[in-house]
C-alpha positions in Angstrom: -33.4 137.4 180.0 -36.8 136.4 181.6 -37.8 132.8 181.1 -40.9 134.2 179.3 -38.6 135.4 176.4 -35.9 132.6 176.8 -37.8 129.7 174.5 -41.4 128.5 173.5 -42.6 125.0 174.3 -42.1 124.1 170.6 -38.3 125.1 171.1 -38.3 122.8 174.2 -40.1 120.0 172.4 -37.5 120.1 169.7 -34.6 119.8 171.5 -36.3 116.9 173.7 -36.8 115.1 170.8 -33.4 115.4 168.9 -31.7 115.0 171.5 -33.7 111.5 172.2 -33.4 110.5 168.6 -29.5 110.7 169.1 -29.6 108.9 172.0 -31.5 105.9 170.8 -29.2 105.8 168.2 -26.0 106.0 170.5 -24.1 102.7 170.6 -23.6 103.0 174.6 -26.8 104.9 175.6 -29.3 103.5 173.2 -29.5 100.0 174.4 -29.9 101.3 178.0 -32.6 103.7 177.4 -34.5 101.1 175.1 -34.2 98.4 178.0 -36.2 100.6 180.5 -38.8 102.5 178.3 -41.4 101.0 176.6 -43.6 104.0 175.4 -41.0 106.4 174.3 -43.9 109.0 173.3 -45.1 109.3 176.8 -41.2 109.2 178.2 -40.8 112.3 175.6 -44.1 113.9 177.2 -42.4 113.8 180.4 -39.1 114.9 179.3 -40.7 118.1 177.8 -42.5 118.6 181.0 -39.2 118.2 182.7 -37.5 120.8 180.8 -40.3 123.4 180.4 -40.3 123.3 184.2 -36.7 123.7 183.9 -36.7 126.5 181.6 -40.1 127.8 181.3 -40.5 127.5 184.9 -43.8 125.9 184.0 -44.4 123.9 186.7 -45.6 120.8 184.9 -43.0 118.2 185.9 -42.8 117.1 189.3 -40.5 114.5 190.8 -37.0 113.5 191.3 -35.5 111.5 188.4 -32.3 111.7 189.5 -32.5 108.7 192.3 -34.4 106.8 189.3 -31.5 107.0 187.2 -28.8 106.5 189.9 -30.5 103.2 190.8 -30.3 101.9 187.1 -27.6 98.9 187.4 -24.7 99.5 185.4 -24.3 103.1 184.9 -21.3 104.7 185.7 -19.8 108.2 185.4 -18.5 107.8 181.9 -22.0 106.8 180.7 -23.4 110.7 182.1 -20.3 112.4 180.6 -21.2 110.4 177.2 -24.8 111.8 177.6 -23.9 115.2 178.8 -21.3 115.2 175.4 -24.3 114.3 173.2 -26.5 116.4 174.9 -24.3 119.7 174.5 -23.8 118.5 170.6 -27.3 118.5 170.4 -28.1 121.8 171.9 -25.4 123.4 169.5 -27.8 122.3 166.7 -30.8 124.5 168.2 -31.8 127.4 166.4 -32.7 129.1 169.8 -28.9 129.8 171.2 -30.3 131.4 174.6 -32.7 128.5 175.0 -29.6 125.9 173.9 -27.2 127.7 176.4 -29.4 127.8 179.5 -30.6 123.9 178.6 -26.8 122.9 178.5 -26.0 124.7 181.9 -28.5 123.2 183.8 -27.7 119.4 182.4 -24.5 120.0 183.9 
């Protein structure tokens, strides 16, 4: 399937917002994100740009997010596995399952 037909920006935004709403309410991950993010609207915009670049090849995101996240104190592999589990749960709930599958594969 061509990236242009995979999804819309609205599909991506819905996935990002639903996922991070779940993360923010999560007992394990919520406090970590809340301790490091002051402006959620700005952060969600950057995350939407990131996923747009991954799923639509829009080029809207520049940077390397993994080194910033890896440098945060107290993170461990179990937390990342939990993050992935929440991501998969949220992706499974999306109406656009073609996009959800691609996003889940990229998250892995």
